[in-house]
C-alpha positions in Angstrom: -21.4 37.1 24.2 -25.1 36.7 25.4 -25.7 40.2 24.6 -25.4 40.0 20.7 -28.4 38.8 18.8 -29.3 35.5 17.7 -27.6 35.6 14.1 -24.3 36.7 15.6 -24.1 34.4 18.2 -25.0 31.3 15.4 -22.1 32.8 12.8 -19.6 32.9 16.0 -20.7 29.7 17.1 -20.7 27.7 13.8 -16.7 29.6 13.4 -15.8 28.2 16.9 -17.0 24.9 15.5 -15.3 25.1 12.2 -12.0 26.4 13.8 -11.9 23.0 16.5 -13.1 20.6 13.6 -9.5 22.0 11.4 -7.6 22.0 14.7 -8.5 18.6 16.0 -8.8 17.2 12.4 -5.4 14.5 11.6 -3.2 15.3 9.2 -3.8 13.0 5.6 -0.6 11.8 4.9 -1.0 9.4 1.9 1.5 7.8 0.1 2.3 8.4 -3.2 2.8 5.3 -4.2 -0.7 4.1 -3.1 -2.3 5.2 -6.5 0.9 2.9 -8.6 -0.1 0.4 -6.2 -3.9 -0.2 -6.9 -3.2 0.8 -10.6 -0.8 -2.0 -10.7 -2.8 -4.8 -9.3 -6.0 -4.1 -11.3 -3.8 -4.4 -14.4 -2.5 -7.6 -13.2 -6.0 -8.6 -12.6 -5.8 -8.9 -8.5 -8.8 -8.6 -7.0 -7.7 -6.5 -3.8 -11.3 -5.6 -2.0 -11.3 -2.0 -0.2 -7.9 -0.4 -1.4 -7.1 1.0 1.7 -7.0 -2.4 3.5 -4.7 -3.7 0.4 -2.6 -0.6 0.6 -2.2 -1.2 4.2 -0.9 -4.8 3.4 1.4 -3.9 0.7 3.2 -1.6 2.7 3.0 -3.9 5.8 5.4 -6.7 3.4 8.7 -4.4 3.7 8.9 -4.2 7.2 8.0 -7.9 7.0 11.0 -9.0 4.5 13.2 -6.6 6.1 13.1 -8.1 9.7 15.5 -10.8 10.7 14.5 -13.9 9.1 11.9 -12.1 6.7 11.6 -13.5 3.4 9.8 -13.0 0.4 7.9 -16.6 0.7 7.1 -15.9 3.9 5.2 -12.3 2.8 3.4 -14.2 0.3 2.2 -16.7 2.7 1.1 -14.2 5.1 -1.3 -12.7 1.9 -1.9 -15.9 1.0 -3.7 -16.4 4.6 -6.1 -13.6 3.9 -7.8 -15.3 1.3 -5.7 -15.2 -2.0 -4.6 -17.8 -3.8 -0.8 -18.8 -3.3 -0.4 -17.3 -7.1 -2.2 -14.6 -6.5 -0.4 -13.4 -3.2 3.0 -14.0 -4.8 2.2 -11.5 -7.7 0.2 -9.1 -4.9 3.2 -9.3 -3.0 5.8 -8.7 -5.9 3.8 -5.7 -6.8 3.9 -4.2 -3.2 7.3 -4.6 -2.8 8.3 -3.2 -6.5 6.0 -0.2 -5.6 7.4 0.2 -1.6 10.2 -1.1 -1.8 12.0 -1.5 -5.5 15.5 -2.4 -3.4 14.0 -5.5 -2.7 12.6 -6.1 -5.9 16.3 -6.4 -7.0 17.1 -8.5 -4.9 14.1 -10.4 -5.9 15.0 -10.9 -9.6 18.5 -11.2 -9.0 18.2 -14.6 -6.3 20.2 -12.8 -4.1 17.8 -12.6 -0.3 18.1 -16.3 1.4 14.8 -18.3 0.9 13.4 -16.3 -2.1 11.8 -18.0 -5.4 12.4 -16.9 -8.5 9.2 -15.5 -10.0 8.5 -17.0 -13.3 6.2 -14.1 -15.6 7.0 -11.0 -13.4 9.9 -9.5 -15.2 7.6 -7.5 -17.5 4.5 -7.9 -16.3 1.8 -5.4 -17.8 0.6 -2.7 -15.5 3.9 -3.3 -13.2 6.2 0.2 -13.4 9.9 -0.2 -13.8 9.9 -4.0 -15.2 12.2 -4.7 -17.7 11.2 -7.2 -20.1 13.6 -10.1 -20.2 15.1 -9.5 -16.6 
């Protein structure tokens, strides 16, 4: 390579750098529901700060509810501890459940999960895909 003219060496070096960057870059795998989640928060009037942080918190709700002893109230309380009012934390948690684990939404609306409370105004809330008014 030292016998090659400078432009050829620069091109080879740039090619090697690009190849190395492509090989070592982490694949980006976004949850297809992330945009829906952020849109629903915006339509509900919930200030969520950095979208990436909001999505991470939203995605953490389902595992919190699914763990033994997990409940909607505990998940919403965890969101409230991040600086939201209890009412906004409940709305945030509801939207997260509806977006990332809709099977839990049916349990919440039906009152089938222990420790859950009915959430007034959740059914038919604008910006929440999949809600049926009057349920």
